[in-house]
N, C-alpha and C positions, 0 to 999 in steps of 0.2 A: 504494500500500500504506500502510495506516495505521501509526502508530507501534506500536500494540498488536500488530498482525499481524507487524510487523518483529521485535519483541522475541521473539515466539513462535517465528518461523523461526530466529532466531539461537540461541535456547535449544535447539531441537531439533537443529540442526546441531552445537552444542556437545556435547550428550549423545551423539549418534552418534559424534562424534570421540573422546570419552572412552571409550565402549564399545569401539570399534575399537582404540584405543591400549592399553587394558587387556588385551583379548583377544590382541593380537599379542605383547605382552610375556609373557603367561602361556605362550603357545605356544613362545616362545624359551626360557623357563626349562625347560619340559617337554622340549624337544629337547636342551638341554644336560644335563638330568638323565639322560635316556635314554642319551646318548652317554657320560656319566660312568659310569653303571651298567654299561654294556656293557664299557667299558674296565677297570673294577675287576674284573669277573668274569673277563675274559681274563687279567688280571695275577695273579690269585689262584692259589695252588698248589692241587693236588688235596687233598681231605680237610679242606676248610674250608667253613664257611657264610659267605657274603658278605652283609652287610647294608649298605644304602645309605640315607642320610638327607640331607635338604636343609633349610635354614633361610634366611630372608631377614634382612638386617640392618635392615630397616625397624622402627624402634622398639627395636632391640637394638644393643648394642655388637658389634663384630666378634667379640670373644672369646665373648660369650654366644651369638651366632648359631652359631659353630662348635660350642660345647658342645651346643646344641639339636640341630644336625644330627647330632652324634655320638650323642646319646640316641635320636634317631629311627632311626639305623642299628642300634642295639642292639635297639630295638623291632621292627625289620624281621627281625632274626635270630630273635627270640622268636616272631614270627608264623609264620615258616617252620617252626620246630620244632613249634609248636602245630598247624599244618596236618597234619604227619605223624602226630602223636598222634591228632588227631580222625579221620583217615582209617583208622587202624589199630586203635585200642583196642577197637572194637566186636567185632572178631573173637575177642577173648579173654575174653568174658563168660560163655561157656557153662560150665556146671559151678559157677557161683557162684550161691548162693541169692539169688533176687530180682533176677537180672541184668537182666531187662527194665526194671525200675524204676531200677536203679543205673547203667546204661550212661552216661547223661548225667552222673551224679554222679561216676563215675570220670573221665570226660573233664574235667569242671569242676574237680575237685580237682587233677588233673595239670596242666591248662593254667594254672590259677591259680598253681600253684607255679612253672611255667616263666615266666609273665609277670612274676612278682615277682623272679625271679632277676636278679642283678646281672651275670651272664655274666662272672664273674671269669676272667681269662685272655684275654678278647677284646682285640684290638689294632687300632690304626688302620692301615689299608693305604695310604690316600691321602687327601689333602685338596686341594680346588681351589675356586676362586671362578669365577663366570661372568665374562664380559668386562667387565661393568659393575662388578664387585666387590661387588655388592649381595646375592648369593646364595652361600652356602657349601654345598658338597657334600662329604660325608664317607663313606668306605667303611671298614667294620671287618670283620675276619675272626674267626671263632670255630671253633676246632678241633673236628672232629666227635667225637673221642675225649672231649672235655669235654662236648659236647652229649649223647653217649650216657650218660655218667656222671650228668649232671644229670637226664636223663629217667628213668634207672633209679632214681635216688634218689626222684624224684617218684612213680614207680609204687609203689615200696616203702613210701612214706608214705601211699598212698591205700588205700581199702577193698579194692581189687583184691589187695593184698598178703595178705589173709586166705586167699586160695587161692594157695598158693605155686606150684603148677603153672601156673595162669593167669597169675600175675605173671611167672614166668620165661619163659613163652612170649611174653608181651607184650614183655618186654625184648628177647628174641632177635629178634622181629619188628621192633621199632623200630630196633634196631641194623642189621638188614638193609636197612630202608627208608632209613636215613641213608646207608648205603654206596651204595645205588642212586642216591640223589638227589644226593649231594655228592662222589662219587668219579669 
């Protein structure tokens, strides 16, 4: 084998080893994340939305990694709230002038309000690191009573509020959906 071929073989073996190493580490983090998420959901009381976030300390201080994981957990709560809004709001457009054009507008304005919300009142349920100490996992909880209020406020600030009957029906339906999903 020539020196050039030898270098090529060593390079390929090195790349394969790197890929396998990175893949297995990611799998371990995913398993630990799933285990943490399941544990957090089991520990949480009824009537709360559980959000889970993860952040690596690579390039971050441990404190900043924890803050990042906490922000991601809040974003997870907002995503869950938005999913309920998106799945339910279209049922409450009838009777609103131009509803076929405004359905997405209602969803957009409501979900935008929810995504910008700071989720005041959310609290940290638990914080853990993986075995290596390189990944932080944070679970936060947000009371569904606060989620309902935030969603109702968002609906009342949207164009849907122009039709009080439709807005009230949407709020009642959202409240029922939150109860079904998180109780």
